[in-house]
C-alpha positions in Angstrom: 7.3 22.1 19.4 8.9 22.1 22.8 7.4 24.7 25.1 9.6 25.9 28.0 8.9 28.7 30.5 10.6 31.8 31.9 9.8 33.7 35.1 11.3 36.3 37.3 11.8 34.2 40.4 12.1 36.3 43.5 11.9 36.1 47.3 8.2 36.8 46.9 7.2 34.3 44.2 6.7 30.6 43.8 9.9 28.8 44.9 12.2 27.1 42.4 11.7 23.6 43.7 7.9 23.8 43.6 7.9 25.3 40.1 10.4 22.8 38.7 8.4 19.9 40.0 5.2 21.3 38.6 6.7 22.0 35.2 8.1 18.5 34.9 4.8 16.9 36.0 2.9 18.8 33.4 5.4 18.1 30.6 6.9 21.5 30.0 10.3 21.4 28.3 12.3 23.7 30.5 12.9 26.5 32.9 14.7 29.7 31.8 15.7 32.3 34.5 16.8 35.9 34.0 19.4 37.7 36.0 20.0 41.1 37.6 22.6 41.4 40.3 21.1 44.6 41.5 19.1 47.6 40.3 20.5 51.0 41.3 17.7 53.2 42.6 19.2 56.3 41.0 19.2 55.4 37.3 18.9 57.2 34.1 18.3 54.1 32.0 14.6 53.8 31.1 12.8 50.5 31.7 12.9 48.4 28.5 9.1 48.0 28.5 8.5 51.7 29.3 7.0 53.1 32.4 8.1 52.1 35.9 10.4 49.2 36.3 8.4 46.2 37.7 9.2 45.3 41.3 10.6 41.9 40.4 13.6 43.3 38.6 15.2 44.4 41.9 14.4 41.1 43.7 15.5 38.5 41.2 17.0 35.3 42.6 20.5 34.3 41.4 19.6 32.1 38.4 22.4 29.5 38.9 21.5 28.8 42.5 17.8 28.6 41.6 18.5 26.3 38.6 20.7 24.1 40.8 17.7 23.6 43.1 15.5 22.9 40.1 18.0 20.3 38.8 18.1 18.5 42.1 14.4 17.7 42.1 13.9 16.9 38.4 15.2 14.4 35.9 14.2 15.7 32.4 13.5 19.4 32.8 15.9 21.6 30.7 17.6 24.4 32.6 18.7 27.7 31.1 19.5 31.3 31.7 17.5 33.8 29.9 19.7 35.7 30.0 23.0 35.8 31.7 24.6 39.3 31.7 28.0 37.9 30.8 29.9 41.2 30.7 29.1 41.5 34.4 30.8 38.2 35.4 34.4 37.0 35.9 34.5 34.5 33.0 36.7 32.0 34.8 34.3 31.7 37.7 31.3 31.7 35.3 32.8 28.9 33.2 33.3 26.8 36.4 29.7 27.5 37.6 28.2 26.5 34.2 30.3 23.4 33.8 29.4 22.2 37.3 25.6 22.8 36.7 25.7 21.1 33.4 27.7 18.2 34.8 25.5 17.6 37.8 22.3 18.0 35.8 23.4 15.4 33.1 23.8 18.0 30.3 20.5 19.8 30.7 21.9 23.4 30.7 21.5 26.0 28.0 23.5 29.2 28.3 21.3 32.1 27.2 23.5 35.2 27.0 22.7 38.9 26.6 24.3 42.3 26.7 21.9 44.0 29.1 20.0 47.3 29.1 20.7 48.8 32.5 23.8 51.1 32.1 24.0 51.8 35.9 24.0 48.1 36.8 26.8 47.4 34.3 28.9 50.4 35.4 28.8 49.2 39.0 30.4 46.0 37.7 33.2 48.1 36.0 31.8 47.5 32.5 32.3 50.2 29.9 28.9 50.5 28.3 30.1 51.1 24.7 32.3 48.1 24.6 30.1 45.6 26.5 29.2 43.6 23.3 32.9 43.1 22.4 33.6 42.3 26.0 30.9 39.6 26.1 32.2 38.0 22.9 35.7 37.9 24.3 34.5 36.3 27.5 32.7 33.6 25.6 35.9 32.7 23.8 37.8 32.6 27.1 35.2 30.3 28.6 35.3 28.0 25.6 39.0 27.7 26.2 38.4 26.5 29.7 35.8 24.0 28.5 38.2 22.5 25.9 39.0 18.8 26.2 42.8 19.7 26.5 44.4 22.5 28.4 44.0 25.5 26.1 45.3 29.1 26.6 43.4 32.1 25.5 44.7 35.7 25.0 42.0 38.2 24.2 41.5 41.9 24.2 39.8 42.0 27.5 41.1 38.9 29.3 43.3 35.9 29.2 43.8 32.5 30.8 46.7 30.1 30.9 46.4 26.6 29.6 44.7 25.0 32.6 43.2 21.9 34.2 39.6 22.9 34.4 37.0 20.3 35.4 34.3 19.2 35.2 33.6 19.7 31.5 30.1 20.5 30.2 28.5 17.6 28.3 29.3 17.8 24.6 32.3 20.1 25.2 30.2 23.2 25.8 26.6 24.0 26.6 24.2 25.2 23.9 24.8 29.0 23.7 22.0 31.3 22.5 22.4 35.0 22.2 19.6 37.4 23.0 19.1 40.9 21.5 17.3 42.9 18.9 17.4 41.9 15.2 20.2 43.5 13.2 23.4 42.8 11.3 25.6 43.4 14.4 23.7 41.0 16.6 23.3 38.4 13.8 27.1 38.6 13.1 27.8 37.8 16.7 25.3 34.9 16.7 27.1 33.5 13.7 30.6 33.9 15.2 30.1 32.7 18.7 26.7 31.1 19.4 24.4 28.3 18.4 21.4 30.5 17.7 19.3 33.5 18.7 16.8 34.3 21.4 14.4 36.9 19.9 12.8 38.6 22.9 9.0 38.6 22.5 9.2 36.7 19.2 7.9 39.5 17.0 9.0 40.2 13.4 10.5 36.8 12.7 9.1 36.5 9.2 11.4 39.4 8.2 14.3 38.7 10.5 14.9 35.0 10.0 16.0 35.2 6.3 18.5 37.9 7.2 19.9 35.9 10.1 20.1 32.7 8.0 22.0 34.6 5.2 24.6 35.9 7.7 24.8 32.5 9.4 25.6 30.7 6.1 28.0 33.5 4.9 30.0 32.7 8.1 30.2 29.1 7.0 27.9 27.7 9.6 25.7 24.6 8.9 22.2 25.9 7.9 20.6 23.0 9.7 22.4 23.8 13.0 20.9 27.3 13.5 18.5 27.4 16.5 16.0 30.2 17.0 14.0 30.1 20.2 11.4 32.9 20.7 11.7 34.0 24.3 9.3 35.6 26.8 6.3 34.9 24.6 2.7 35.3 25.6 1.3 32.3 23.7 -1.7 32.0 21.5 -2.6 29.1 19.2 -2.1 31.3 16.2 1.3 32.6 17.3 2.6 29.0 18.0 1.3 27.8 14.6 3.1 30.7 12.9 6.4 29.8 14.7 5.9 26.2 13.5 5.5 27.3 9.9 8.8 29.2 10.2 10.5 26.0 11.3 10.9 26.9 14.9 11.0 23.9 17.2 11.2 25.5 20.7 9.5 28.5 22.3 9.9 30.0 25.8 6.6 31.3 27.3 6.4 34.0 30.0 5.0 33.2 33.4 3.9 35.9 35.9 6.2 36.9 38.7 3.7 35.7 41.3 2.9 33.3 44.0 2.0 29.6 43.7 -1.7 30.0 43.0 -1.3 32.5 40.1 1.7 30.7 38.5 0.1 27.2 38.7 -3.1 28.6 37.2 -1.1 30.1 34.3 0.7 26.8 33.8 -2.7 25.0 33.6 -3.8 27.6 30.9 -0.6 27.1 28.9 -0.7 23.3 29.2 -3.3 23.2 26.4 -0.5 24.1 24.0 1.7 21.2 24.9 
């Protein structure tokens, strides 16, 4: 089982370059970074974990800039967003950014995508909250058109692009795309239509969820062997990882503290026993 990591990197935590080097030296599989462009102070949206929103949410580094730094000082470490709030981005700009990072890193990028939880943040980007999932799906389709080998036009409900010269191209035609969100037929339908797999946040409830996802995946005509499920933001234990292995899961992303060098490296050393 490949064990990657995720962390809220901020201006107060360990730096991307230091962390990336330490991850690769220890044999961790990858680095996944979250994104928040900003956190409005006056907000009605409750924190997803309950209580006060942790300090790091409003101080998060731009994941693509941080991952570019990580790519520059490593050779094997996988690079990923966990997750990109795709509805808040211009899809043409985002497609270029991703293709460039994947090209320069030698095909190491995974595009973790999500719909978000913070209504106020999304609204500041001009996103209609009720339609953000459909908007995200439309933007993925537009980005795939730009990544196509030949100039390909796209006309969608929320955006369009002319057939264009758009280089560089991601390795393999497109990066691996994994969709995050809560288990349910709506999310699983989107995974089957437009992604390579699912990022279940926290990794709970997979015994019940996986058969439902696999059924929807196969009903959509997708290859059963191609489905990828990567439990995300997991606090690991030996028993939990063994359970994932029994379910056929080959990759897991464990959570690191949003902290300075000493605390992060101590946690990496604790997690290294699972490698």
